[in-house]
N, C-alpha and C positions, 0 to 999 in steps of 0.2 A: 427433178425439180418441182414438177407438179404436185408430186405426192407430198412433198413436205408443206405445201401451203393449203392441203385440204383441212377443212375443219371437222373436227369429230361432232357428229350429230348424235346426241343422246337419244336412248329410246324413251318409250313412255314411262312417266313416274307412277310406281305402284304405291298403294297405301302400306304404311308400316304395320306390320303384324306383331303381336306380343310373342315374345320368345317363350316357348313351352319348355320348362326345365323338368327334369326327371323327378327331382326331389323338392319339395317345398322349401321356400327360403325360411330361415329361422330369424326371429327378431333378435335383435342384438341387445345382450344383457351385460354389457360391459360394467364391471364393478358390482354387480349385485351379490356376487359370492361372497364378498368381503365386507358388504354393508352391514353395519352394526344396529340392531333394532333400537329404536328411541327408548329412552328410560321412561318406565311407567310407575310412579310411586306406589299406586294400589297393588300392582303385582309383586313388587319387592316386598311390600309390607305383608301380603299374604303368605309369600314364600318365608319369609322370616316367622311368621305366627306358626306355620305348620312345623317348620324346623324346631322352633322353641317347644311345642307341644311333644313332639317325638323325643326331644332331649329330655323332658320333663318326666315322660313315661318310661324311657330307659333308666333314667335316674333312680327312680323309686322301685323298679323291679331289681336293679342292681343293688340297692340298699337292703332289700328284703332277702335276696339271696345271701348277700354277705353277712346279714345278721344271722341267718340260719347256720351259715358256714362258721361264723364265730361261736355260736351256740354249741355246735358239733365239736369245736375244738375244746370248749369248756367241759364237754362229756368225756372227751377222751383223755384230757388231763385229769378229771375226777376219777375216772377209772383206772389210771395209772397211780395216783395217790393211794386209792383204796387198796390196790394190789401190793404196793409198797408196804403198807402197814399191816394188812391181814397176813400177808406172807413174808413177815419179817424174819421168821425161823430160818428161811432160805438165805438170809444176807451173808453169810459166810462161806456159801457155795461159790464155786466158779461163776463167772459171768455168762457162760454158755448155758447155765440152768435155765430150762424154758420160762419158768414162772418169773425170775428175776429180769430176764431179758425182755420179756413182754412188757413188764411195768415200766422199765426203763425207755423202752421203745414208745409206749402210749405217752408217757411224760414229755418226751422230746416232741413227738407228732402234735400233741395237744398244744403245747406251747407254741410252736410254730403256726398252726392253724390259727390260733386266737390272734397272734400278732398280725398274720395276714389278713384275716377277717376284718380286724379294726382298721387297718390300712385301707382296705377295699370301701368301707363305709365311710371312712373320713374323705377319700377320694371322690365317692359320688356325691356326697352332701356339698363338699366345697367346689366341684366340677372343675378340678385341676388336671389337666392332662399329664403333668410330671407324676403325680400321685397314682393316677390310673395306670400309666405305663410301667411304673415301678411295681404296682400290685400284679399287673399281667404278668411280667417277667418273673417275679418270686412265685406266683402261683403256678406257673407253667413249670418252672424247675421243681417245684414241690410235687406236681401231677407226674412228671418224668421219673423222679426218684422213686415215687411210690410204686409205679409200673416196673421199674427195674428191679426194686427190692421183691415184689411179688415173682417176677420172673426168675430170679435168682434163687429164691426159696424154693420154687416148684422144680427148677432144672437140678440144683444141687442140694436136695434135702436129704439124700443119703450120705453124702459127705458131711453135711452139717450135723447129722446125728451121729456119726462116727467121731467128729472132733468133739461134740459135747460130751459123749460117752468117755473119750480119753482124757479130757480134762477133769471129769468127775472122779476117775480113777486116780490121776495123780493127787487129786485134793484128799482122797481116802489114807494116803500115806501120812499125813499129818493128823490123823485122827487122835493119836495119843499124845501129841505135843501142843496141839493148837485147842484151847477149851471152846472158842467160840465156833470152830469147824466141828468139833465132836457134839455141841448142842445142836447145831443146825442138823447133821446127820440124823440124830436121834429123834428130832422133831419131825423130820420128814418120814422117817420109817415108821414112826409111832400113827403120823397122821393118814398115810397111805397103806399101812400095813404091808409093808414090803420090805425087802432085804437085798442089799448090795445094788449095783449098778446096772447090769445085766442078770445077776442070780447071786446067791448067797456065797458062792465059792469066790467072789472078789474079795470078801473079808478074809478068807483063808490065808490069801497070800500077803495081807497086811498085819493080821493078829496072829500068825503062826498057828493056823488051823482052828482058830476059836471064832465065835461070833459075838458082837456087841449084844447087850441086854435088850436093846430097842428092836432088835430082830424078833423078839418073841412077844408073847402076850404080857401085859402088865401084871407084876406079880410073880413072874417066873424067876426063881433064884440063879439058875444058870441055864443060858440058852444053848440048847444043843441043835435042835431041827430049824428052827427060824421059819420065817414066812418063805413061801415058795415063789411069791410073784416079784418080778424086779421093779425097783423104785423108778427107773428111767421110763419104763412102759407104762407105769401106773400115771406118773405125772404127765406123760405125753397124751394118754387117754384123757386124762383130766381137762387138758386144753383142748382136745378136739370135741369134748362134750360140749364145752362152752364156746366153740369157735362158730357156730351157725348165727347166733345172736351177733356176734362181733363182725361177721361177714356182710349181714343185712345192714347194719350200721355203716360198715365201710363202703358199700355199694351206694348207699344213700348220699354219703358225704362225697364220693367220687362223681355223682350226678350234679350235686350242687356246684362242685368246683368247676365242672365243665360248662355249666351253665353261667358261673361267675365270669369265667374266661370270656364266653360269648359276650355278656352284657358289656362288660369293661371294655372290650374292643369296640363294640357299637357306640357306646358312651363317648370314647374318645374321638371317633370319627364325627360324630354328631357336634360335639364341642368344636372340632376343627372347622366343620362346615359353617357352623354359627359365626364363628371368629372370621371367616372369610367374607360372609354376608356384611358383616359390622364394617370390615374394612371397605 
């Protein structure tokens, strides 16, 4: 009973000491992560000015490259027209004949290039994203088509040669019945001083062991011996002799096409960025 009434006597009061923590306390930064910086008109105006200058620079660069691209298309189209007129004597031969195929190919490629270049120039001047995207898609398809065509010709050139020779031999069977075809073959053989597709024996199977007069020199009354060289190889060699200049021109056009793709994409992004700033 006595213990229950005994009062608790506290000990001496010690001064409060600062608690020592292992890691320093961090300041509370609640809400700072999502805090939006205040709007500064001068900064916004400066950014808009820089964006506009970049857009103007890309715009004129794209216009220049598309102008070069358009001029290249005009050159391709002009060469195609020149081939069509100067090699008109081949017009009655099958389409697999190299000269005629090259002329048609250049005409089509030149026309498409001219239209695409004009579309790119218009899109650059008008600064319209729709025109720029249309130009980019068409030009990308054109580049992919060109690359595919080059690869197909490189991989299957032997099969293409065989197919062309076969079609030419089939056309020789109409030499006596088709006056236009007869004139074309005579012009080709006189021009290249050749005889037959692969050799003069091609005519033996068509003309019953004889040769056309165009297989011999002018003035020969009856052609017996004939030119020893094949017309297909002579025409093919003529194309190969003129190919280096065409290749240089093609590589230049390819570089311009790639640069036009890059600048059209850059301009599209710059216009999109400028529209966001305006909004």
